C-alpha positions in Angstrom: -12.3 -7.8 14.0 -8.9 -9.5 14.1 -5.9 -7.9 12.3 -5.3 -11.4 10.8 -8.8 -12.0 9.3 -11.1 -9.7 7.3 -14.1 -9.7 4.9 -13.3 -9.3 1.2 -15.4 -8.3 -1.8 -14.6 -7.8 -5.5 -13.8 -4.1 -4.8 -11.0 -4.7 -2.3 -9.8 -8.2 -3.5 -6.7 -6.9 -5.3 -5.4 -4.9 -2.3 -6.5 -7.3 0.5 -5.6 -10.6 -1.2 -3.4 -10.3 -4.2 -1.1 -7.5 -2.9 -1.0 -9.0 0.6 -0.1 -12.4 -0.8 3.2 -11.0 -2.1 4.3 -11.1 1.6 2.3 -13.8 3.3 -0.1 -16.6 2.2 -3.7 -15.6 2.2 -6.3 -18.2 2.9 -9.6 -17.3 1.1 -12.7 -18.9 2.7 -15.7 -18.9 0.4 -18.9 -19.2 2.5 -22.6 -18.2 2.7 -25.0 -17.4 5.5 -27.3 -20.4 4.7 -24.4 -22.9 4.6 -24.4 -24.9 7.9 -20.8 -26.4 7.4 -19.6 -22.9 6.7 -20.7 -21.8 10.1 -18.4 -24.5 11.6 -15.4 -23.9 9.4 -15.3 -20.1 9.4 -15.0 -19.5 13.1 -12.4 -22.3 13.3 -10.3 -20.5 10.6 -10.7 -17.2 12.4 -9.5 -18.7 15.7 -6.5 -20.3 13.9 -5.6 -17.1 12.1 -5.3 -15.4 15.5 -3.4 -18.3 16.9 -0.9 -18.3 13.9 -0.3 -14.6 14.4 0.3 -13.5 10.9 1.8 -16.7 9.5 -1.2 -16.6 7.1 -4.0 -14.1 6.6 -7.7 -15.1 6.4 -9.9 -13.4 3.7 -13.6 -14.3 4.0 -15.7 -14.1 0.9 -19.5 -14.3 1.0 -20.0 -16.2 -2.2 -23.7 -15.1 -2.5 -22.6 -11.5 -2.6 -19.5 -12.0 -4.7 -20.4 -14.5 -7.5 -17.7 -13.1 -9.7 -15.0 -14.1 -7.3 -16.5 -17.5 -6.7 -16.6 -18.1 -10.4 -13.1 -16.9 -10.9 -11.8 -19.4 -8.4 -14.0 -22.2 -9.8 -16.0 -22.6 -6.6 -18.7 -25.2 -7.2 -19.7 -26.0 -3.6 -19.1 -24.3 -0.2 -17.3 -24.1 2.1 -14.3 -23.9 -0.3 -10.9 -22.7 0.8 -8.2 -21.4 -1.6 -4.7 -20.3 -0.8 -3.1 -17.4 -2.7 0.6 -16.8 -2.3 2.8 -14.5 -4.5 -0.3 -13.7 -6.5 -0.9 -17.4 -7.4 -3.3 -20.1 -6.3 -1.1 -22.6 -4.5 -3.4 -25.0 -2.6 -7.0 -25.6 -1.7 -9.5 -27.8 0.0 -13.3 -28.2 0.0 -15.8 -29.0 2.8 -15.6 -28.5 6.6 -12.7 -30.6 7.5 -12.0 -31.5 11.2 -9.7 -29.1 13.0 -6.8 -31.6 13.0 -6.8 -31.8 9.2 -7.2 -28.0 8.9 -4.2 -27.6 11.1 -2.2 -30.0 9.0 -3.2 -28.0 5.9 -2.2 -24.7 7.5 1.2 -26.0 8.6 1.8 -26.9 5.0 1.0 -23.5 3.6 1.8 -21.0 6.4 5.0 -19.1 6.9 7.5 -20.8 9.3 6.9 -20.2 13.0 8.2 -16.7 14.0 8.1 -15.4 10.4 4.6 -14.0 10.4 5.2 -11.0 12.7 7.0 -8.8 10.2 4.4 -9.0 7.3 1.6 -8.5 9.8 3.1 -5.4 11.3 3.8 -4.0 7.8 0.3 -4.7 6.8 -1.0 -3.0 9.9 1.2 0.0 9.3 0.1 0.3 5.7 -3.6 0.3 6.9 -2.8 3.0 9.5 -1.1 5.2 6.9 -4.2 4.9 4.7 -6.3 6.1 7.6 -3.9 9.0 8.2 -2.7 7.6 11.5 1.0 8.2 10.8 2.4 8.2 14.3 0.7 4.8 15.0 2.0 3.5 11.7 5.5 4.6 12.6 5.2 2.8 16.0 4.3 -0.4 14.2 7.3 -0.1 11.9 9.7 0.7 14.7 8.5 -2.5 16.5 9.0 -4.5 13.3 12.5 -3.0 12.8 13.5 -3.8 16.4 12.4 -7.4 15.8 14.4 -7.7 12.6 17.0 -4.9 12.2 18.0 -6.3 8.8 14.6 -5.9 7.2 15.2 -3.2 4.7 11.6 -3.1 3.5 10.5 -2.1 7.0 13.2 0.5 7.2 12.2 2.1 3.9 8.5 2.1 5.0 9.6 3.9 8.1 11.5 6.5 6.1 8.5 7.1 4.0 6.3 7.7 7.1 8.9 10.0 8.7 8.9 12.2 5.6 5.1 12.3 5.6 5.4 13.5 9.2 7.9 16.2 8.2 10.7 14.6 10.2 13.1 14.9 7.3 16.3 15.1 9.3 15.6 11.6 10.7 14.6 10.3 7.3 17.9 11.7 5.8 20.0 10.0 8.5 18.4 6.7 7.7 18.7 7.2 3.9 22.4 7.7 4.3 22.7 3.9 4.6 22.7 1.4 1.7 19.6 -0.5 0.6 20.8 -3.2 -1.8 17.5 -5.1 -1.6 15.5 -2.2 -3.1 17.9 0.4 -4.5 15.2 1.9 -6.7 12.9 2.7 -3.8 15.8 4.2 -1.8 16.7 6.4 -4.7 13.1 7.5 -5.1 12.9 8.4 -1.3 16.1 10.4 -1.6 14.5 12.3 -4.5 11.4 13.0 -2.4 13.7 14.2 0.4 15.4 16.5 -2.0 12.1 18.0 -2.9 11.3 18.6 0.8 14.5 20.5 1.6 14.2 24.3 1.5 10.5 24.2 0.6 8.5 27.4 1.0 5.3 27.9 3.0 2.3 27.3 0.9 0.0 30.0 2.3 1.7 33.1 0.8 2.3 31.2 -2.5 -1.5 30.4 -2.7 -2.3 34.0 -2.0 0.1 35.2 -4.7 -1.3 32.7 -7.2 -4.9 33.7 -6.5 -4.0 37.3 -7.4 -1.9 36.3 -10.5 -3.3 32.9 -11.9 -0.9 33.0 -14.8 2.2 33.2 -12.7 3.6 29.8 -13.7 6.8 30.1 -11.7 4.8 30.6 -8.5 2.5 27.7 -9.4 5.5 25.4 -9.8 7.0 26.7 -6.6 3.7 25.9 -4.9 3.7 22.4 -6.5 7.1 21.7 -4.9 5.9 23.1 -1.5 2.9 20.8 -1.6 5.3 17.8 -2.4 7.5 18.8 0.5 4.4 18.4 2.8 3.5 15.1 1.2 0.4 16.7 -0.4 1.2 14.8 -3.6 -2.2 15.0 -5.3 -2.1 18.8 -5.0 1.5 18.9 -6.1 0.8 16.9 -9.2 -2.3 18.9 -10.0 -0.5 22.2 -9.7 2.4 21.1 -12.0 -0.1 19.7 -14.5 -2.0 23.0 -14.5 1.2 24.7 -15.7 1.4 22.3 -18.6 -2.3 23.0 -19.4 -1.8 26.7 -19.4 1.6 26.9 -21.1 3.4 23.6 -21.9 6.4 25.5 -23.2 6.9 27.7 -20.1 10.5 27.7 -19.0 11.5 25.0 -21.6 8.7 22.6 -20.4 9.3 23.1 -16.7 5.7 21.9 -15.9 6.3 18.6 -17.6 9.8 18.2 -16.1 8.4 18.8 -12.6 5.7 16.2 -13.1 8.3 13.7 -14.3 10.4 14.5 -11.2 7.4 13.8 -9.0 6.7 10.5 -10.8 10.2 9.4 -10.2 9.9 10.3 -6.5 6.6 8.5 -6.0 7.4 4.8 -6.0 5.7 2.2 -3.9 2.3 0.5 -4.2 0.5 3.3 -2.2 1.3 5.8 -5.0 0.8 3.6 -8.1 -2.8 4.6 -8.7 -2.0 8.3 -8.2 1.0 8.2 -10.6 -1.0 6.3 -13.2 -3.8 8.8 -13.0 -1.5 11.8 -13.6 0.5 10.1 -16.3 -2.8 9.6 -18.2 -3.7 13.2 -17.6 -0.3 14.5 -18.7 -0.6 12.3 -21.9 -4.1 13.7 -22.6 -2.9 17.2 -22.1 0.1 16.9 -24.4 -1.9 15.1 -27.2 
């Protein structure tokens, strides 16, 4: 399957279409297996998505399997093509148009020639990070940064991956620069880097905690060690467990540590995790 076209369902629509559309127009093709015109239009759009090389992305929706999405977009007949950009419906057409008309439509909605490579590489890197392929993700981001050295979003993505790889010295050198386009994320990454510096090995801390489960200081030290290794779920769970066992320990150190982690974990890839543990913290304190 091409990196520029993919199947979409209700479950992954937000990530694959709405979030992706913040960077690049997403063409959503509503089709069905029984629809003869769809069998003409869909491969044409797939070919053009590859040809345009990231100037737009193609999301393919089987309307029979996803009636909720079809209803949400007001699809009454297929094939039906909708364009989402910056989270909004910006254009559309219905029916299997000739290729010339489809090209005219795409030229109207696609990013300018040469502008699609960066979003495509960032999307590819994000997918590789989700699969745990950090070295490959970093290679994509390095390529993107070489193509446009002024793209601060790509640089911050690369810093994030470097820290996940434990290459904190390199991350620190990059973070010494200024990032006026996204100062909040740069600040959060610096906070994460601070967590990673001087962190202890987790194995002896885990052994000590197994022998003394109520040693809250050790549990918090272990939480910070997990965070230093980018094991953020384990870090949050360990800090939350201190709050559960003794919310007043060391003047609320468990809660303060959680808040420190929340501040450090910015970026879309951490939003769900942070929301989950904010809810858990609130439930524990109430």
